VMD Tcl script that draws the C-alpha trace (Angstrom):
set ca {
  {-5.75 3.66 -4.99}
  {-4.50 5.59 -7.61}
  {-0.50 5.86 -7.85}
  {0.20 9.28 -6.33}
  {3.20 10.75 -7.91}
  {5.80 13.45 -6.50}
  {7.90 15.17 -9.05}
  {10.91 16.72 -8.05}
  {14.41 16.44 -9.20}
  {17.31 13.63 -8.92}
  {17.11 10.02 -10.14}
  {20.34 7.47 -10.12}
  {21.80 6.88 -13.63}
  {20.14 3.66 -14.99}
  {23.59 1.64 -14.60}
  {23.37 2.45 -11.12}
  {20.11 -0.24 -10.91}
  {22.63 -3.09 -11.75}
  {24.24 -2.23 -8.04}
  {22.74 -4.25 -5.94}
  {24.39 -3.42 -2.69}
  {22.15 -0.87 0.07}
  {24.52 2.25 -0.27}
  {22.53 4.34 2.71}
  {22.88 8.30 2.24}
  {22.28 10.99 4.70}
  {19.56 13.76 3.56}
  {18.40 16.66 4.68}
  {14.53 17.46 4.31}
  {15.21 19.91 1.58}
  {16.51 17.08 -0.54}
  {13.91 15.03 0.78}
  {11.08 17.29 -0.34}
  {13.15 18.42 -3.63}
  {13.03 14.79 -4.64}
  {12.14 14.20 -7.77}
  {9.35 11.89 -9.31}
  {9.09 9.54 -6.35}
  {5.48 7.34 -5.44}
  {3.12 5.81 -3.21}
  {2.75 2.04 -4.21}
  {-0.38 0.20 -3.47}
  {0.89 -1.93 -1.42}
  {1.54 0.71 1.10}
  {-1.30 1.63 4.08}
  {-3.55 5.08 3.99}
  {-2.01 8.21 5.67}
  {-2.82 7.33 9.03}
  {-1.09 9.64 11.30}
  {-3.60 10.97 13.98}
  {-2.58 14.54 15.12}
  {-0.60 13.23 18.46}
  {2.12 11.88 16.11}
  {2.35 15.03 14.26}
  {2.75 16.96 17.75}
  {5.10 14.86 18.60}
  {6.87 15.45 15.15}
  {6.62 18.87 16.02}
  {7.86 19.19 19.60}
  {10.63 17.63 18.77}
  {11.56 19.77 15.93}
  {10.95 22.53 18.19}
  {13.41 20.71 20.98}
  {16.32 19.87 18.85}
  {16.33 23.15 16.92}
  {19.49 24.47 19.18}
  {21.21 21.32 18.34}
  {23.85 20.47 15.10}
  {21.24 17.75 13.75}
  {18.32 15.31 13.91}
  {17.66 12.41 12.59}
  {14.15 11.60 11.92}
  {14.36 8.37 10.76}
  {15.21 6.05 7.39}
  {13.29 6.55 3.82}
  {13.49 3.50 1.58}
  {12.71 3.74 -1.76}
  {12.50 0.96 -4.76}
  {13.34 2.48 -8.02}
  {10.95 0.18 -10.69}
  {11.97 -0.08 -14.26}
  {9.99 3.55 -14.87}
  {12.85 5.21 -13.04}
  {9.90 6.18 -10.33}
  {11.09 5.83 -6.60}
  {8.21 3.65 -4.62}
  {8.04 4.65 -0.92}
  {9.09 1.12 0.30}
  {9.04 2.50 3.77}
  {8.42 6.24 5.43}
  {5.38 7.27 3.80}
  {3.65 8.19 6.52}
  {6.42 10.56 7.98}
  {7.57 11.71 4.72}
  {3.70 13.04 4.13}
  {3.85 14.68 7.02}
  {7.32 16.31 6.61}
  {5.11 18.27 3.27}
  {2.38 19.25 5.04}
  {5.07 21.08 7.63}
  {6.76 22.49 4.42}
  {3.66 23.47 2.72}
  {2.10 25.39 6.08}
  {5.34 27.13 6.50}
  {5.22 28.28 2.78}
  {1.69 29.32 2.75}
  {2.45 31.37 6.43}
  {2.23 34.62 5.03}
  {3.74 36.22 8.56}
  {6.97 33.83 8.65}
  {7.72 34.30 4.99}
  {7.82 37.67 5.58}
  {10.26 37.21 8.43}
  {12.35 34.32 6.55}
  {12.18 37.55 3.33}
  {14.20 39.69 5.90}
  {16.50 37.34 7.45}
  {17.49 36.29 3.56}
  {16.46 32.98 4.02}
  {14.89 30.93 1.45}
  {12.79 27.97 1.29}
  {12.24 25.34 -1.17}
  {8.93 25.90 -3.29}
  {6.33 22.73 -2.73}
  {4.97 22.60 -6.39}
  {5.21 18.78 -5.45}
  {2.71 18.91 -3.27}
  {0.31 20.27 -6.19}
  {0.34 16.73 -8.00}
  {-0.40 14.72 -4.94}
  {-3.96 13.21 -5.14}
  {-5.33 10.65 -2.69}
  {-8.61 8.27 -3.16}
  {-8.61 6.72 0.28}
  {-11.22 8.89 2.07}
  {-9.57 8.30 5.35}
  {-5.89 9.62 4.20}
  {-7.91 12.19 2.99}
  {-9.25 13.04 5.87}
  {-6.33 12.46 7.63}
  {-4.08 14.84 5.43}
  {-6.80 17.65 5.99}
  {-7.26 17.91 9.50}
  {-3.05 17.23 10.37}
  {-2.88 20.07 7.89}
  {-5.11 22.21 10.10}
  {-3.02 21.03 13.58}
  {0.17 21.65 11.72}
  {-0.97 25.54 10.26}
  {-1.89 26.14 13.90}
  {1.38 25.21 15.42}
  {3.16 26.88 12.92}
  {2.93 30.23 14.68}
  {5.46 28.60 17.06}
  {8.01 28.45 14.33}
  {10.61 31.06 14.11}
  {13.24 32.35 11.38}
  {15.80 29.49 12.76}
  {13.50 26.83 13.71}
  {12.68 26.70 9.86}
  {16.62 27.03 8.81}
  {16.91 24.09 11.34}
  {13.92 21.85 9.77}
  {15.22 22.16 6.07}
  {18.99 22.46 6.59}
  {19.37 20.00 9.64}
  {16.61 17.94 10.20}
  {17.82 14.35 8.38}
  {16.76 10.92 7.29}
  {18.96 8.00 5.97}
  {17.81 7.62 2.51}
  {17.93 3.72 0.84}
  {16.94 2.99 -2.75}
  {16.81 -0.74 -3.75}
  {16.81 -1.76 -7.07}
  {14.97 -5.29 -7.12}
  {11.36 -5.44 -6.07}
  {11.83 -8.51 -4.18}
  {14.46 -6.86 -1.82}
  {12.13 -3.82 -1.22}
  {9.52 -6.16 -0.38}
  {12.14 -8.06 2.17}
  {13.35 -4.77 3.57}
  {9.68 -3.53 4.08}
  {8.94 -7.09 6.04}
  {12.17 -6.76 8.18}
  {12.11 -3.16 8.82}
  {8.33 -3.12 9.90}
  {8.71 -6.19 12.02}
  {11.03 -4.21 14.13}
  {8.86 -1.30 14.30}
  {5.57 -0.70 16.06}
  {4.14 1.68 13.12}
  {2.47 -1.80 11.27}
  {-0.18 -4.62 12.73}
  {1.04 -8.35 11.85}
  {-2.31 -8.26 8.84}
  {-0.04 -4.79 7.03}
  {2.71 -7.18 6.99}
  {1.03 -9.98 5.67}
  {-0.42 -7.37 2.75}
  {2.87 -6.88 1.44}
  {3.56 -10.47 1.67}
  {0.57 -11.48 -0.31}
  {1.08 -8.33 -3.09}
  {4.39 -9.38 -3.32}
  {2.81 -13.12 -4.57}
  {0.79 -11.50 -7.53}
  {3.53 -9.68 -9.02}
  {3.63 -12.66 -11.14}
  {0.01 -13.59 -11.58}
  {-2.11 -10.17 -11.88}
  {-2.00 -6.94 -13.71}
  {-1.36 -3.55 -11.58}
  {-5.23 -2.85 -12.16}
  {-6.24 -6.22 -10.13}
  {-3.57 -5.46 -7.54}
  {-5.13 -2.17 -6.76}
  {-8.53 -3.37 -6.77}
  {-7.31 -6.40 -4.27}
  {-5.74 -3.05 -2.10}
  {-9.02 -1.40 -2.08}
  {-11.00 -3.96 -1.13}
  {-8.71 -4.56 1.87}
  {-8.89 -1.08 2.91}
  {-12.56 -1.04 2.92}
  {-12.77 -3.56 5.22}
  {-13.47 -2.21 9.00}
  {-9.73 -2.26 11.01}
  {-11.20 -3.29 14.27}
  {-13.22 -6.36 12.55}
  {-9.95 -7.19 10.54}
  {-7.76 -7.03 13.80}
  {-10.36 -8.91 16.03}
  {-10.57 -11.77 12.79}
  {-7.18 -12.31 12.41}
  {-6.02 -12.04 16.31}
  {-8.76 -13.67 18.35}
  {-10.52 -16.02 15.49}
  {-8.11 -16.94 12.58}
  {-4.77 -17.23 14.67}
  {-6.38 -19.23 17.30}
  {-8.18 -21.63 15.33}
  {-5.37 -22.43 13.19}
  {-2.71 -22.84 16.06}
  {-5.00 -24.81 18.41}
  {-6.12 -27.44 15.98}
  {-2.15 -27.90 15.09}
  {-1.55 -27.77 19.00}
  {-0.12 -24.78 19.22}
  {-0.19 -21.76 21.54}
  {-2.77 -18.82 20.50}
  {-2.29 -15.95 23.00}
  {-1.60 -12.81 21.54}
  {-1.06 -12.45 17.65}
  {1.91 -10.88 16.72}
  {4.47 -10.00 13.93}
  {6.17 -12.71 14.99}
  {3.14 -15.10 13.82}
  {2.88 -13.72 10.38}
  {4.30 -17.06 9.04}
  {0.86 -18.86 10.17}
  {-0.76 -17.04 7.26}
  {1.76 -17.56 4.56}
  {1.67 -20.86 2.33}
  {2.05 -21.99 -1.04}
  {1.99 -19.99 -4.68}
  {-0.81 -20.94 -6.83}
  {2.19 -21.09 -9.47}
  {4.25 -23.96 -9.49}
  {7.64 -23.36 -7.95}
  {8.44 -26.59 -6.37}
  {6.66 -29.18 -7.74}
  {5.88 -31.00 -4.14}
  {2.91 -33.27 -4.57}
  {1.20 -32.10 -1.12}
  {0.32 -28.86 -2.94}
  {-1.30 -30.19 -6.29}
  {-4.92 -30.45 -5.02}
  {-4.67 -26.96 -4.14}
  {-3.26 -25.51 -7.42}
  {-6.01 -27.75 -9.08}
  {-8.79 -26.64 -7.09}
  {-7.19 -22.74 -7.61}
  {-6.99 -22.82 -10.93}
  {-10.23 -24.82 -11.73}
  {-12.16 -22.06 -9.79}
  {-10.42 -19.20 -11.80}
  {-11.09 -20.72 -15.29}
  {-14.69 -21.46 -14.50}
  {-14.91 -17.76 -13.45}
  {-13.51 -16.36 -16.28}
  {-15.28 -18.79 -18.70}
  {-17.65 -16.43 -21.25}
  {-20.28 -19.08 -20.46}
  {-20.59 -16.82 -17.03}
  {-21.50 -13.53 -18.99}
  {-24.49 -15.65 -19.97}
  {-25.43 -17.71 -16.46}
  {-23.90 -15.03 -14.08}
  {-22.98 -17.69 -12.15}
  {-20.08 -17.38 -9.72}
  {-17.89 -20.04 -7.96}
  {-16.48 -18.95 -4.54}
  {-13.29 -20.91 -3.70}
  {-14.55 -23.44 -0.96}
  {-12.17 -22.09 1.81}
  {-11.49 -23.78 5.30}
  {-9.98 -22.32 8.40}
  {-7.43 -24.75 8.67}
  {-6.32 -25.36 5.22}
  {-3.36 -24.15 3.68}
  {-3.33 -20.42 3.01}
  {-2.44 -20.17 -0.92}
  {-0.40 -17.43 -1.44}
  {-1.39 -13.90 -2.96}
  {-5.00 -13.84 -4.45}
  {-7.07 -16.25 -2.38}
  {-5.35 -14.95 0.75}
  {-7.02 -11.97 0.44}
  {-10.68 -13.64 -0.66}
  {-10.08 -15.88 2.30}
  {-9.42 -12.89 4.90}
  {-12.18 -10.90 3.14}
  {-14.61 -14.30 3.28}
  {-13.95 -14.86 7.19}
  {-14.51 -10.91 8.28}
  {-17.79 -11.52 7.17}
  {-18.49 -15.03 8.59}
  {-16.69 -13.78 12.14}
  {-18.51 -10.38 11.66}
  {-22.23 -11.81 11.54}
  {-21.18 -14.58 13.91}
  {-24.42 -15.30 15.18}
  {-25.39 -19.02 15.87}
  {-28.89 -20.22 16.73}
  {-31.08 -23.46 17.13}
  {-34.21 -24.67 17.14}
  {-36.58 -23.05 19.61}
  {-37.26 -25.44 22.52}
  {-34.23 -26.75 22.35}
  {-31.38 -27.23 24.98}
  {-28.73 -25.59 22.75}
  {-31.13 -22.60 22.14}
  {-31.58 -22.16 25.76}
  {-27.54 -22.46 25.75}
  {-27.12 -19.81 23.43}
  {-29.70 -17.62 24.91}
  {-28.10 -17.84 28.60}
  {-24.81 -16.88 27.27}
  {-25.97 -13.49 25.89}
  {-27.71 -12.63 28.99}
  {-25.94 -14.01 31.86}
  {-24.76 -11.43 34.44}
  {-21.66 -12.27 33.98}
  {-21.18 -12.01 30.58}
  {-19.03 -9.04 30.17}
  {-16.31 -9.31 32.87}
  {-13.03 -10.30 31.04}
  {-12.69 -14.04 32.29}
  {-16.07 -14.61 30.89}
  {-15.21 -12.75 27.44}
  {-12.04 -15.12 27.24}
  {-14.60 -18.02 27.83}
  {-16.73 -16.94 24.86}
  {-14.19 -16.14 22.56}
  {-13.35 -19.87 23.10}
  {-16.92 -21.35 22.84}
  {-17.16 -19.43 19.48}
  {-13.67 -20.35 17.94}
  {-14.76 -24.13 18.36}
  {-18.66 -24.03 17.14}
  {-17.00 -21.37 13.94}
  {-14.56 -24.11 13.61}
  {-17.67 -27.34 13.54}
  {-19.81 -25.25 11.34}
  {-17.39 -24.29 8.93}
  {-16.32 -28.07 8.74}
  {-19.52 -29.67 9.01}
  {-21.97 -26.86 8.48}
  {-25.34 -26.81 10.31}
  {-25.35 -30.69 10.68}
  {-26.09 -31.84 14.08}
  {-25.80 -28.44 15.40}
  {-27.48 -28.96 18.68}
  {-25.31 -31.56 19.94}
  {-22.13 -29.65 18.72}
  {-23.43 -26.56 20.38}
  {-24.13 -28.73 23.60}
  {-20.87 -30.64 23.65}
  {-19.00 -27.05 23.16}
  {-20.82 -25.50 26.34}
  {-19.86 -27.80 28.42}
  {-16.12 -28.43 27.57}
  {-15.46 -24.38 27.16}
  {-17.66 -23.15 30.15}
  {-16.40 -25.51 32.66}
  {-13.35 -23.44 32.91}
  {-15.38 -20.93 33.96}
  {-17.01 -22.56 36.62}
  {-14.17 -24.19 38.23}
  {-11.56 -21.32 38.34}
  {-12.11 -17.89 40.41}
  {-10.09 -15.90 37.42}
  {-10.30 -17.08 34.00}
  {-6.83 -14.88 32.09}
  {-5.78 -15.43 28.45}
  {-3.21 -18.69 29.65}
  {-6.07 -20.08 31.19}
  {-8.15 -20.03 27.80}
  {-4.66 -21.12 25.66}
  {-4.23 -23.83 28.17}
  {-7.49 -25.47 27.86}
  {-7.82 -25.15 24.43}
  {-4.58 -27.15 24.38}
  {-5.92 -30.29 26.74}
  {-7.57 -33.07 26.82}
  {-9.64 -33.80 24.96}
  {-8.12 -31.66 22.13}
  {-11.48 -30.24 21.03}
  {-9.70 -28.50 17.94}
  {-7.84 -31.37 17.16}
  {-10.42 -34.02 17.57}
  {-12.31 -31.42 15.22}
  {-9.70 -31.10 12.10}
  {-9.07 -35.11 12.57}
  {-12.90 -35.50 12.25}
  {-14.16 -37.03 8.92}
  {-17.83 -36.79 9.86}
  {-19.40 -34.74 12.97}
  {-19.67 -38.06 15.35}
  {-16.26 -38.34 15.35}
  {-16.25 -35.05 17.62}
  {-19.61 -35.53 18.62}
  {-18.75 -38.67 20.73}
  {-16.13 -37.52 22.49}
  {-16.22 -37.70 26.47}
  {-16.84 -35.32 28.65}
  {-16.43 -35.74 32.13}
  {-19.14 -34.32 34.51}
  {-18.05 -31.70 37.70}
  {-18.27 -32.30 41.12}
  {-20.10 -29.80 43.37}
  {-16.67 -29.44 45.03}
  {-14.74 -28.13 42.53}
  {-17.25 -25.45 41.91}
  {-16.39 -21.66 42.53}
  {-19.97 -20.77 43.48}
  {-20.65 -16.93 42.19}
  {-24.02 -15.07 41.48}
  {-22.75 -14.07 38.09}
  {-22.36 -17.56 36.82}
  {-25.61 -19.52 38.13}
  {-27.19 -19.44 35.31}
  {-24.63 -21.18 33.65}
  {-24.64 -23.85 36.73}
  {-28.10 -24.21 36.49}
  {-27.82 -25.23 32.68}
  {-25.04 -27.76 33.85}
  {-27.50 -29.08 36.18}
  {-30.63 -29.76 34.02}
  {-28.13 -31.29 31.33}
  {-26.82 -34.01 33.79}
  {-23.14 -32.43 34.02}
  {-22.96 -31.32 37.96}
  {-23.29 -34.30 40.52}
  {-23.46 -33.79 44.31}
}
mol new
graphics top color blue
foreach p $ca { graphics top sphere $p radius 0.5 }
foreach p [lrange $ca 0 end-1] q [lrange $ca 1 end] { graphics top cylinder $p $q radius 0.2 }
display resetview
């Protein structure tokens, strides 16, 4: 993603950079679109507003046009060393307001009315300098502009005047990059616009500032944004968050902005020389040095970092690599076993039994997949058949003994004896986990259902149901 520059007209005097106080200022939409030299920095998300968001904004403008003023929100800038105003918060709304202004400027009938009423509007030469590389941004900008063009016929002279002169935003300029990121985190932690992983992206890009070039950071953001959004969200919420929390004996029901610290760790740059961090820094710099050695230009060999699901996160570049690694792993999560084994029969049954698509059954399947993924991540395919059997009996015993499996049921089961995730975490060899004792179910405990008959048959075959 290239830096997108919008040039307009006023930059605070450079002496003001020394001021550290946040001094909010109320500005009109006209002042906003005439602002000079603002940039959409690489840590920002693509432009993702939908036609629904756009129509809600247009409806608000039309509804409030008789009011003295209408507050649209906050625009937060970081003034960098090049006197460029980086948008920290308010990117989506700012681009949409520019699109509205452009639609007003390009509507000949409306412009004729404005001319007769002697109402002048700002010249949006700034829009000609905009350049977006992300295909999603391009598509959304195009679609939203066409939507605004259709709706702009509802605007009259008074509406245009209200839009430019009485629609307002709170403008905040920050002069320190750390303050900017902290403001970005705190503002969006209270909003609904960003997902938890968006806040993590901003945090880990900040961690890269002192140890990477701008081109490296832009490449990192591009790789991140190229990941399929649903797969990214699912990897965080259904797998990484739950495995990391369950392995530490903590609840893991819904991944929210309050949980982002789970994915913050240590900086590869030594800030505090804690002994526990040395092994992570050594492995980080060894792999970095190995991959950058000139011999790699000859042999073409690259060493991937040996990520583990429960490891302490290495902030910055390694975090992005770790997430990309596990998005691929989880997206292709398909366990297999040798033919003619109980383990293979289990895996086939889980994909085919009649109740597999019920909500409760999906919770149990996620529990099973998390435990098996955690085992494989630690021990590979060693004793895979026994691991499948053990985890199946443990996880699906919950399905066979409960009428309704809820999110809380899954979470409580993960944290209860025999502490499957904690046991895998502490195990030094597969047998430390595989030898845990699971108690057979009594017939009287079972909930009889045709939807789970195939599961029950497997339990009987494996001698885990007693009459």
